[in-house]
C-alpha positions as CSV (number, residue, x, y, z in Angstrom):
1,M,-42.6,9.1,-5.4
2,F,-40.8,10.2,-8.8
3,R,-40.6,13.5,-7.2
4,W,-38.1,12.3,-4.5
5,L,-36.4,10.1,-7.3
6,Q,-35.6,13.0,-8.9
7,G,-34.8,14.9,-6.1
8,P,-33.4,14.0,-2.8
9,G,-33.3,10.6,-3.8
10,S,-31.0,11.2,-7.0
11,V,-28.4,11.3,-4.6
12,F,-29.0,7.5,-4.6
13,K,-28.2,6.6,-8.4
14,D,-24.0,7.5,-8.3
15,P,-23.4,6.1,-4.6
16,L,-20.5,7.5,-2.8
17,P,-17.2,4.8,-3.6
18,G,-16.1,3.3,-0.7
19,S,-18.9,4.2,1.8
20,T,-22.7,3.1,2.5
21,N,-25.2,4.4,1.3
22,Y,-27.8,4.4,3.8
23,L,-31.0,6.7,4.2
24,N,-29.9,7.8,7.5
25,A,-26.9,9.5,6.3
26,Y,-29.0,11.9,4.3
27,D,-30.8,14.7,5.3
28,Q,-34.4,15.7,3.8
29,N,-32.6,17.7,0.9
30,G,-30.5,14.7,0.0
31,Q,-27.6,16.0,1.5
32,L,-25.0,14.1,3.4
33,I,-25.1,14.8,6.6
34,R,-21.6,14.2,8.0
35,S,-19.7,16.6,4.8
36,S,-21.6,19.1,5.8
37,E,-20.4,21.9,8.4
38,K,-23.6,21.2,10.2
39,A,-23.9,18.0,10.8
40,S,-25.2,17.0,14.0
41,P,-22.3,15.2,16.8
42,R,-23.1,11.7,17.2
43,E,-25.4,10.5,20.2
44,P,-23.4,9.6,23.9
45,D,-24.0,6.2,23.3
46,E,-22.6,5.4,19.6
47,A,-19.6,3.5,19.1
48,P,-17.3,4.3,15.9
49,P,-18.0,1.6,13.6
50,A,-15.2,-0.6,12.9
51,S,-14.6,0.7,9.5
52,I,-13.6,3.8,11.0
53,P,-9.8,3.8,11.5
54,G,-9.2,6.9,13.5
55,G,-12.7,7.7,14.9
56,D,-15.0,11.2,13.7
57,E,-12.0,12.5,12.0
58,A,-10.8,9.7,10.0
59,V,-11.1,10.6,6.4
60,D,-10.9,8.1,2.8
61,P,-9.4,9.4,0.3
62,S,-11.2,7.6,-2.4
63,E,-14.5,9.9,-0.8
64,K,-15.0,13.3,-2.7
65,N,-17.2,15.2,-2.8
66,I,-18.8,15.8,-5.9
67,A,-19.7,19.1,-5.7
68,S,-16.3,20.8,-3.8
69,G,-13.5,18.0,-4.2
70,Q,-13.3,17.8,-0.6
71,P,-12.7,14.3,1.0
72,I,-15.5,13.3,2.8
73,P,-15.3,11.7,6.3
74,R,-15.8,8.5,6.9
75,E,-19.3,7.1,8.5
76,L,-20.3,7.6,12.0
77,A,-22.5,5.4,13.7
78,Q,-25.8,7.1,12.8
79,D,-25.0,6.3,9.2
80,L,-25.0,2.3,9.4
81,M,-28.9,2.7,9.6
82,P,-30.0,0.9,6.7
83,F,-33.4,1.4,8.4
84,P,-34.3,4.5,9.7
85,L,-37.6,3.2,11.5
86,N,-35.6,0.8,13.3
87,R,-32.9,3.0,15.0
88,Q,-31.9,-0.3,16.8
89,F,-30.1,-2.3,13.9
90,R,-26.5,-0.9,12.7
91,S,-25.0,-2.8,9.6
92,Q,-21.9,-4.6,11.1
93,A,-18.8,-4.5,9.5
94,V,-17.4,-7.0,7.5
95,L,-13.9,-8.4,6.7
96,S,-12.5,-6.3,3.6
97,E,-10.5,-8.7,0.5
98,E,-7.4,-7.2,1.6
99,L,-7.8,-8.5,5.5
100,R,-8.9,-12.1,4.2
101,E,-5.9,-12.4,1.9
102,E,-3.8,-11.1,5.1
103,I,-5.2,-13.7,7.4
104,W,-4.8,-16.9,4.8
105,E,-1.5,-15.4,4.2
106,R,-0.3,-16.1,8.0
107,V,-2.0,-19.1,8.4
108,V,-0.9,-21.4,5.5
109,R,2.4,-19.4,4.0
110,H,3.7,-18.3,7.3
111,G,2.7,-21.5,9.1
112,K,1.2,-19.3,12.0
113,T,-1.9,-21.0,14.2
114,V,-5.3,-19.6,14.0
115,K,-5.1,-18.9,17.7
116,V,-1.8,-16.3,16.8
117,V,-3.7,-14.7,13.8
118,S,-7.0,-14.4,15.8
119,A,-4.6,-12.3,18.7
120,E,-2.6,-10.6,16.1
121,L,-5.7,-9.3,13.8
122,G,-8.3,-8.8,16.1
123,V,-10.7,-11.5,14.3
124,E,-12.5,-14.6,16.2
125,M,-11.0,-17.8,15.9
126,N,-13.8,-19.7,14.0
127,R,-14.0,-16.6,11.2
128,V,-10.3,-17.4,10.8
129,G,-10.8,-20.5,10.2
130,A,-13.4,-20.0,7.9
131,V,-11.6,-17.5,6.0
132,V,-8.6,-19.9,5.5
133,R,-11.2,-22.4,4.1
134,L,-12.7,-20.3,1.8
135,K,-10.2,-18.9,0.6
136,S,-8.1,-22.3,-0.1
137,V,-11.6,-23.1,-2.1
138,E,-11.3,-20.1,-4.1
139,K,-7.2,-20.6,-4.7
140,E,-7.9,-24.0,-6.0
141,W,-10.7,-22.8,-8.2
142,L,-8.6,-20.5,-9.5
143,E,-5.8,-23.4,-10.5
144,K,-8.5,-25.0,-12.3
145,G,-9.1,-22.1,-14.3
146,Q,-13.1,-21.6,-12.7
147,P,-15.0,-18.0,-12.9
148,L,-15.3,-16.5,-9.9
149,A,-18.2,-14.1,-9.4
150,R,-15.4,-11.1,-8.6
151,P,-18.0,-8.2,-9.6
152,Y,-21.1,-9.2,-7.4
153,A,-18.1,-9.4,-4.4
154,R,-17.0,-6.3,-5.1
155,A,-20.6,-4.9,-5.5
156,I,-22.2,-6.4,-2.0
157,L,-18.3,-5.0,-0.5
158,A,-19.4,-1.5,-1.5
159,M,-22.2,-1.4,-0.1
160,L,-21.4,-2.5,3.8
161,P,-19.0,-1.1,6.2
162,T,-15.7,-3.3,6.3
163,T,-12.8,-3.6,8.4
164,P,-9.8,-2.8,6.4
165,F,-6.3,-3.9,6.3
166,N,-2.9,-1.5,6.0
167,P,0.5,-3.3,6.7
168,T,2.2,0.5,7.2
169,L,-0.3,0.5,10.6
170,P,-1.5,-1.2,13.3
171,P,-4.3,-3.9,13.0
172,Q,-8.0,-2.5,13.9
173,A,-9.6,-5.1,15.8
174,H,-13.1,-6.3,13.5
175,E,-14.6,-7.7,16.6
176,S,-14.5,-9.1,20.0
177,I,-12.0,-12.2,20.0
178,N,-12.2,-13.1,23.9
179,D,-16.0,-13.6,24.5
180,L,-16.7,-16.6,26.9
181,P,-17.9,-19.7,25.6
182,V,-21.3,-21.0,26.6
183,H,-21.0,-24.5,28.8
184,E,-23.4,-27.2,28.7
185,A,-22.9,-27.8,32.3
186,T,-24.1,-24.1,33.1
187,L,-27.2,-24.1,31.6
188,Q,-29.2,-25.3,34.5
189,Q,-30.1,-23.3,37.9
190,I,-28.1,-24.1,41.0
191,F,-29.0,-22.3,44.4
192,H,-25.5,-23.3,46.5
193,P,-25.3,-22.4,49.8
194,T,-22.3,-21.4,51.4
195,S,-21.4,-19.3,54.5
196,E,-20.2,-15.5,54.7
197,S,-17.0,-16.6,55.5
198,R,-15.8,-18.6,52.8
199,V,-14.0,-17.3,49.9
200,F,-15.7,-18.4,47.2
201,T,-13.8,-18.0,43.9
202,R,-14.8,-18.3,39.7
203,R,-12.9,-21.4,40.4
204,D,-15.4,-22.8,42.9
205,A,-17.8,-21.5,40.9
206,G,-17.2,-23.3,38.2
207,K,-17.3,-26.9,40.3
208,V,-20.7,-26.4,41.7
209,F,-21.6,-27.0,38.0
210,D,-19.0,-29.8,37.1
211,E,-16.1,-30.5,38.7
212,T,-13.7,-30.5,35.8
213,L,-15.0,-27.1,34.8
214,A,-12.1,-24.5,34.6
215,P,-12.9,-20.9,35.8
216,A,-13.8,-17.9,33.4
217,D,-10.4,-16.6,33.0
218,E,-8.8,-20.0,31.6
219,R,-11.9,-21.1,29.2
220,I,-12.0,-17.9,27.2
221,P,-10.3,-18.3,23.7
222,H,-7.0,-16.3,24.4
223,P,-6.4,-16.8,28.1
224,E,-2.6,-15.8,27.2
225,L,-3.5,-12.2,26.5
226,I,-4.5,-12.3,30.5
227,E,-1.2,-13.4,31.0
228,L,0.8,-10.8,29.0
229,E,-1.1,-7.8,30.5
230,R,-0.6,-9.3,33.6
231,E,3.3,-9.2,32.7
232,R,3.2,-6.0,31.5
233,L,1.6,-4.5,34.7
234,Q,4.5,-6.2,36.7
235,G,6.9,-3.8,34.2
236,V,8.4,-6.9,32.2
237,P,10.5,-5.5,29.8
238,R,8.8,-6.0,26.1
239,D,11.6,-8.5,25.1
240,E,11.0,-10.8,27.8
241,R,7.2,-10.8,27.2
242,I,7.3,-11.6,23.9
243,E,9.8,-14.6,24.4
244,R,7.4,-16.0,27.2
245,Q,4.6,-15.5,25.0
246,R,6.8,-17.5,22.0
247,E,7.5,-20.4,24.8
248,R,4.2,-20.7,26.0
249,I,2.7,-21.0,22.1
250,R,5.5,-23.6,21.5
251,V,4.6,-25.7,24.6
252,E,0.6,-25.2,24.0
253,K,1.3,-26.8,20.3
254,E,3.5,-29.5,21.3
255,K,0.3,-30.7,24.0
256,R,-2.1,-30.5,21.1
257,E,0.2,-32.4,18.8
258,A,0.6,-35.0,21.4
259,K,-2.7,-35.1,22.2
260,E,-3.8,-35.2,18.7
261,A,-1.7,-38.3,18.0
262,A,-2.8,-40.3,21.0
263,R,-6.4,-39.6,19.5
264,R,-5.1,-41.3,16.4
265,A,-3.6,-43.9,18.0
266,K,-6.7,-44.4,20.0
267,D,-8.9,-44.7,16.5
268,E,-6.5,-47.0,15.1
269,R,-6.8,-49.3,17.7
270,E,-10.6,-49.0,18.3
271,V,-11.8,-48.7,14.6
272,T,-11.8,-50.9,12.2
273,V,-11.9,-49.7,8.3
274,V,-13.3,-52.3,5.5
275,A,-12.5,-50.9,2.4
276,A,-15.3,-52.2,0.0
277,P,-13.3,-52.6,-3.9
278,G,-14.6,-49.8,-6.5
279,A,-16.2,-47.4,-3.3
280,R,-16.3,-43.7,-2.7
281,W,-16.3,-44.6,0.9
282,D,-14.4,-46.9,3.1
283,F,-16.9,-48.3,6.1
284,R,-15.4,-47.9,9.7
285,F,-16.6,-50.0,12.4
286,R,-16.3,-49.3,16.6
287,E,-17.1,-52.3,18.7
288,I,-19.7,-51.1,21.4
289,R,-20.9,-53.1,24.4
290,V,-24.0,-52.6,26.2
291,E,-22.4,-52.2,29.5
292,D,-21.1,-49.0,28.3
293,V,-24.7,-47.2,29.0
294,G,-24.3,-48.0,32.9
295,K,-26.9,-49.1,35.7
296,D,-29.3,-46.1,34.2
297,G,-28.4,-46.7,30.9
298,R,-27.4,-43.2,30.8
299,G,-23.5,-43.6,30.3
300,Q,-21.2,-41.3,28.6
301,K,-20.0,-43.9,26.4
302,G,-23.1,-45.6,25.5
303,V,-24.8,-45.2,21.9
304,G,-27.1,-42.3,21.9
305,W,-25.8,-40.1,25.0
306,R,-25.1,-37.5,23.2
307,Y,-28.9,-36.7,22.8
308,G,-28.5,-36.4,26.6
309,I,-32.0,-35.5,28.9
310,P,-33.4,-32.1,29.8
311,H,-32.7,-30.7,33.4
312,E,-35.8,-30.5,35.8
313,D,-34.6,-26.9,37.4
314,R,-37.5,-25.0,35.6
315,K,-40.0,-28.2,35.9
316,K,-43.0,-26.5,37.4
317,G,-43.5,-27.6,40.6
318,Q,-39.7,-28.7,41.5
319,V,-38.3,-27.2,44.6
320,K,-35.1,-25.3,43.5
321,I,-33.9,-23.8,46.6
322,P,-31.5,-25.6,48.8
323,T,-33.3,-27.6,51.8
324,R,-30.7,-28.3,54.0
325,V,-27.0,-27.2,54.1
326,K,-24.3,-29.8,54.4
């Protein structure tokens, strides 16, 4: 062990700045593989990680070869394997401090919606919301004079691949932002018979699971991106596409505000708030009727409906294929 620490393992005493330092990035002699002229080519199925702005040729000026003083290329996909015996695991990129600050600036200072910032920076909406909340807490602590664990945060970010942000360059996507969420109505197996001559669309497939289930291209987090791409393929000028998108955002914002106002008005009518003197919390009471549970006791307006009941589509002995065609 000491022979390895004094030999190939000595490179881990002084890690490279701005780069991960995993075992897979070095050969048996302790040489950085991607900095040598005889570096093995990347496997065909390995895509560049998120921390590479321009692919294999991208170079981080902060990474210098100690011996020659030459720039060292950013990590390849095979460099992001912290466990040499587990080649299926790749270290995923995290948001850099500059990108998190930019997300907070656009949402809080510029007043942009979470959906717009997600589409602009390529960060999933849930992550954008989490960054805004945590950044707000951080700035609140700074105003109160509470200390922050800056050295710990810098040490962690130095060991992980990060998604950088440069205001002079186009934003680099951090992750997929249009993954289709799983709807609870689609968690059951359904065999739906239909004629071969019928045009069965995605909208029809959604109605098989639930009458109110919209098709996939409407349930994705950013359906407006599909409309933008459709307009681009139709030859709509860029300025006109931008103006149309702004109008869609304005209409969507008005609908969302109207829906929120209606929800608050409904709560004010149905919820009775009792403020106890000297208490830290208020008591909220909502009237519940026995008839709301329905005849079978499973009505959605009844108490406890959210817990639901299991589907029987995977139960042993159940007939899962249609026995007749309507």
